[in-house]
N, C-alpha and C positions, 0 to 999 in steps of 0.2 A: 903480706899485708899488715900494716900497722894497726894498733888498737884504735887509733883515731879514725882510720879509714873504715874500720868495722862500724864504728858509731855513726859516721856520716852515712854509710849505706843503710843502716837501720833508720836513720832520719828520713831517707827517701821513701822507704816503705810506709812509715808513719804518715808522712805528708800526703801520700795517695789516699789513705783511709780518711784523713781530715777532709780531703776534697769530697769523698763520699758522704761524710757527715754534713758538710755544707749543702750539698745537693739535696740530701734528705730533708734538711731544715727548709730549704727553698721550696720544696714540694708542699710541705705542710703550710707554710706561710702564704702560698698561692691558693690555698683552699683545699689542698689534697689531704689524703689520709696520712697518719703516722704509721709507717710500715714497721710493726712491732717486731717481726722476725728479723728483719734486716738491722733494726736498731739494736736488738740484743746481740747480734753478731758483731756489730761495731764496738759495743761495750766490752764484749768478750775479748776482742782483739786489743782494745786500748788497755784493758787490765792485764792481759796475758803478755802481750808483746811490748807495748809502749812503756808500761809501768813495771811489771814484774821482771821482764827480761832486760829492757834497755835502761830504765831508770835504776833498777836494782843493781846492775853492773856499775853504773856510774857511782851510785852511793857507796857500794861495798868495796869497789876496786879502784876506779879511775879517780874520783874526787880525793880520796885520802892520799894517793900517791902524788896527785897534782899539787895538793897543799904542801907536801914534803918538799917538792921541787920548786915551790914558789910560783906555781902557775895560777894565773887569774888576771882578769882585766875587766874594767868597767866597760859596758854594763854586764859583763859576764862573770861577775863575782860569784864564787861558789856558794856563799851563803844565800845570795839572791836566787840562784838556780835551785837550791834545795827547797827554798820557800815556794818556788813556783811548782815544784813536784807536788807539794802538799796542796796547793791551790787547785792543781789539775785533778788530783784525787777527789777533792770536794765536788768539783763540777761533774765528774763521772758518776759519783754516788748520787748526785742530784738528778742526773739524766736517768739513772736506773730507777730511782724512786718515782720520778715523773712518769716514766713508761709504765710502771706497775699501776700507778694511779689512773692513767689513761685507760688501761685495760679494764679497770673497775668502774669506768664510766665518768671519771672526773673531767668535766668539760674544759677546765682550764689547764689540765696537765700537759696537753700538747704544746701550749704556749710556753710553759715552764721548761719543757724539754728543749724547745728551740732556743730559748734564751741561754740556757746553760751550754747547749751545743755550740752556739756562736761564741760565747765567752771563752769556752775551752779552746776552740779553734784559734782564736786570736792569741790567747795565752801561749799555747804550745807552738804556734807558728813563730811568734817572737822569741820564745825560748830556744827553739831550734836555730834561729838566725844568730842568736848570741853565741851559741856553742860553735856552729859551723864557721862563722866569720870572725869570731873573737877568741873563744877559749881554745878550740882545737888548734888553730895556727900557732898560738902561744905555746901550747903543749908540744907541738911538733918541734919547736926550737929547744924547749927546756928539757924534754925527756930524752934519755939516751936510747939507742937501739935496743939495749938490754932491757930498759924499762918497758918499751913498747912490746917486746916479745914476752916479757913476764906478764903483762896485762892480757895479751892474747891467750896465753896459757890459762890464766885465771878465768877469763871469759869462757873458754872452752870447758873448764871444770864446772862452772855454773850451769852451762847448758846440759852437760852430761849428768851431773849429780843432783842439781836442784830443780831444773826444769823437766828433765826426763827425756829419754830417747823418743824422737818423733814429734815432740811438742812444737819445735820451731817450724818444721815442715808443715805441720797442721795449721799453725798460725799464718804462715805465708800463703798457704792455699786458701785460708779464710780471707786474707787481704785480696788475693786474686779474684775470689768469688764476688766480693763486695765491689771491686773495681769493675768487673764485668757487668754487674747489675746496674751500677750508677754511671756507667760509661766513662770511667776514668781510665785513660791510657796506661798500660803497663809497658815500660821500656823493654825492648828485646834483651833477653839474657838475664833479666832480673828475677824471674820466677824460680821457686823451689830452692832458694838459698836458706841456710840455717840462720839463726839469729846472729851468728858470728861471721856471716858472709861466705861460708863454705857451701859448696854444692853437696 
């Protein structure tokens, strides 16, 4: 498996949780309650898997090598993608703050949560599209087989030494739990993979 295949697989997991977040926002905007427990689990997943694991590997390993090899394409310019990572972090912080405020009785906090949730879903969905359809295909041409394998080894080291044993299995299980709650289909054979795509 190439490094770019690993990142595409991670995107598929992230997109399922984005569907959960959209459904949760739909429920609130139709007059329902904000499910605080579920919202916290989504934030935990987004911070642990989407940001720390996936974006962390892009920023520390993939993007630097891609720059060295001249990889990049509009609209998937690496500087733009890095800026979008920061925008995403701001939205997740705002969701977390809104959730805390809602639990303290702030009547407008649910609305703020939904606004940031929807902005985040749009941002990250478009971000993933840029990488899957633009950056990664370009990288697959520019990177050698040795480059790809070096990245895979670096990704595995991140999982083992920085994330810790069992972290990725727990985050995948959390994604599965959220998908079950919000009725988002889980493709057969996709459960219980680590962040790097290994079972």
